[in-house]
N, C-alpha and C positions, 0 to 999 in steps of 0.2 A: 779241521779245527780252524778257529779264527779268534782274533782278539776283539773284545767288545768293551765299550765304555758305557757304564750305566750311571744313572744319577739317583741318589737317595737324599732328599732334602738338599742342602747346599753342597754336599760332597759328591765327587765323581770317583768311581771305582773302575779298575781295569780287571777284566775277567777273561779267562781262556774258556771258550765255548765250543762244544762239539755238536754237530748235526748228525742225526740218525733217523732211522725209520722204525716205527713201532710195529706191533704184530699185524695191524690193519694196513700197513704200508704208508701211513701218514708221516710226513716229515716233522720231526720234533727237534728241539734243541735242549741241551743240558749244560750247566756250568760245571766244568771240570775243576777249575781252580780260580779263586779270587786272588789276584796278584798284589793287590793293595790299593791304597788311595792314590789318585792321580798326582796330587801335589807332593806326596811323599816319594813317589817313584820318579819324579822329574830328574833328579840327579843320578838315579840308579837304573834308569831305563835301559842303558846300554848293557848293564850286567844281566838284566832280565832277558833281553834279547839274546845275549850270548849263551845264557843257560838253556833257553829254548832250542837254540841251534845245536848245542851239544847233545841234548836229549834226542834231537832228530838225526844225529849223526853227521852234522855238517860243520864246517869250519866257523869259529866265532868271527864276528865282524872285525875285530882288531887285526886279524891276519889277512883281511882282504886288501889287495893293493889298489891304489888309486888308479883310475883308468888313464891310460896313456893319452896325451894330447898329440894330435897330428902336428908334425913339423911343417912350418911354412917356408923354411929356407930350402934352397935347392943346392945339391952338390956341385 
């Protein structure tokens, strides 16, 4: 699955899309869910990502620690 941004007129929509193969073995794509309009999701994008991570059985982004920066001082 992947996230796709589509345009319809002046609006942009965020969709969750799945790739699969039909009976003939050809690759097809289907929209699993339309997550909403891009401008409306701007402030809620983190919650959408966290929800997708929870469904996938992974930790939400808020619990990820910032990467440690290497120390430049020597003991």
